[in-house]
N, C-alpha and C positions, 0 to 999 in steps of 0.2 A: 504493500499499498504506500502509495506516495505522500510525501508530506503536506502537499496541497489537498489531498483527499481527506488525510486525517485531520486537518485543520477545518475543514468544510463539515466532516462529520461532528467534532466536537464541537464546534459553535452552535450547530443546529441542535445537538443532544442538550447541551447547557441551556441554552434558550428555551426550548420546549419544556425541560424541566422546572424552569423557572416559573412557567405560566400555565403548567397543567392543570392545577386546581382550577383558576380562575378560567381557563379555556372551556373546560368540561362544564362549568357551572353556567356559563354564558351560551354554550351551544349544545344544550343538553340532547336535542334530538338530531342535531347534524345537518339535515338535507330538508330545510323548510320549504324550497320551491318544489312543486309537483312534478316539474319536468327532470328535475335532478333524481327523484324517487322513481319515475317512470322509467329511465334509462337504467338504473340499477334493477329493475323487474326484467327488462330486455336482455341485459347481459346475464342475469342469473337464469333464464330460459335457455339461453344459448350454451352455457355451461353445463347445465344438467342435460341438455339434449346430445351433448358431446360425450358423456361419461359420467363416471363417478369419482374420479381424482378431484382431491380437494384444491380449494380456490385461495390464494393468498391475497388479503386486503393488506397493501403495502403503504406504510403512513397510517396505520389504522387509529391513532391517537386514543381517544377514550373508549373506542371499540362499538359505537354505536351503529357504523355500517355492517362491520362484520356481522352484528347481531342481526341487522336487517337482511343480509345476505341469507343466514341460518333460518329466518323465519320464511324465507321463500324456497326453503327447501335445498339450500347450497351448503355441502361441507365446507365451511369457511374456517379460516383462521388468520389471526392479523400479526403483522410486523411492524415495530415502530423503532425508530432510533432513539427514542426518549425512554429512559427506564422508569420515569415517573408517570409518562402516559400508559406504558403497559400495566403498570401497578394499578392505576385507576381503572383501565379495562377489565382486569382480573377481577377487580373488586365488584365492579358494576356487572360483569357478565361470566359468574364462576363456571357456568357450563361451557365456555369456549377456551380456546387456546390462544395465547399472545405470547409474542417473544421479541426480545429485543434484538434489532438486525438493521442492516442498511439494504436498499435495492440494488445498490452499486457493486454489492457480493455477497450474493444469497446462500446462505449456508443449506443448501438443498441439492440432491442429487438430480442429474439431468433427466428431462422429460417426465416429472412427475406432477405438475401442477395442472389441474383442469381449468384454469383461469388465473388472471391478475386483475387486480383492481387497484387503481392508483388515483385517489381522488384530491387533488389540490396537494400533492406530496412532491410531485416533480419540479414544483415552482422553486423549491430550495437546493436542486441539484444545478452545480455550476455547468455552464455550457460544454466544456470540455469532458465532462463525467457524464453526462447525459447517454451518449452513445454506449459506454460501459454499461449502464442501468438497462438500457432496450438489450443489449447482447445476453444480458442476464435473463431478461423476459424470455428471450427466444431459447435460450438454452434449456431452462427449467419447464417450459410448457410442453405438453402433449401435442401431437398433431391436431389441429382443429380446434383448439382451446382459444378461447376469446380473451381479448384485453380492452378494459375500458379506462382512459383516462380523462380526466377533468383538471382544468387549471383555468386561472385568470389570463385574459387575453386582450388582444387590441389590433390595431392594424400595423403595428410595427414591434419590434423586439425591445426590451428595456430591462434595467436593474434598479431596484430598489434596496437600501440599506437601512434597517430599524435599529436604533438602540435602546428603544423603550417600548413596552406594550403591557397594556392593563396594569400600569404602575410598577412594572419590573423592569430591571435593567437586563438587556439581552443584547445580540450581535447577531442578527439574522439578516440573511439576503434573500431577496425575492426576485425570480427572473420570469419576466414577462415574454412570453413567445406566440407567434401567430400559429393558427392551425397547420397553415403550409407547411412551416418549419418542422414543426413535430411530426408531421406525417411524413416528411422526406426522410427523417432520421429513423422512423419506426420502419420504414421500407428498407433503408440501407441495413438494417439490424435483421432483415430477412421476414418481418411481419406485413401482412396482407391488411392495406386499409379495406375498410368494409363501410363505415359511415362517419360523418363529421356534423355535428350539430352545434349551432351557436344560439347563445340567447343574451339579451340585453341585461343590465344591472337591475336587480330588484330590491326594494326596500333600501337599506343601508349599504348594498355593494357599491362599489367604486367603478369595478371595471368589467367589460362583457366576459362572460363565461364560455369556454369551448370544451366540447367532450368530443373524444376521438374514440371509434370502436374499431378495432382491428382482430386479426386472428393469426395462428401460426398455421402455415400451409401443412 
């Protein structure tokens, strides 16, 4: 693991450890918009139709989306870089599995996942590390398995660095990317694009949302 990768993982982990309890309090249900929940249902149907292999929720946070997948009949488990988030998820959903880990280096055998969900978690992965993450997606998925990404987007790429959130000191980078840029990286990793959905900001959101559905051939 390079020093730059270790730095990005450490700062992301430390930042989310600091805000984990407040994050879970403010976003107890995670996906208030019906379109977001609808796409989760589509993903769940595709995953279960392709077989019975478990699905990984990468960047699972407090675990609400992992639980939502389980409610839809998907054998899901969560992975998050933040030990504090994993602890909260295990407490809230003791019937599910949650592990500390990173999407850039998944501690999983080849071709064992029936799907990968990464909602608003790739936004913290630097541009030069995102290809490695998508290569891990391709490596760990079984053929035909779906991938669903969600991220804040816009008409051009950008980066935001935050030093405070919810009254806590953090050092967190946010990377904004267009759907076209992310689709190109998925394709280069050997994943096939299936659909792209965009929606405008709702309620207190400040940026458009993009959803990319892909599959391993």
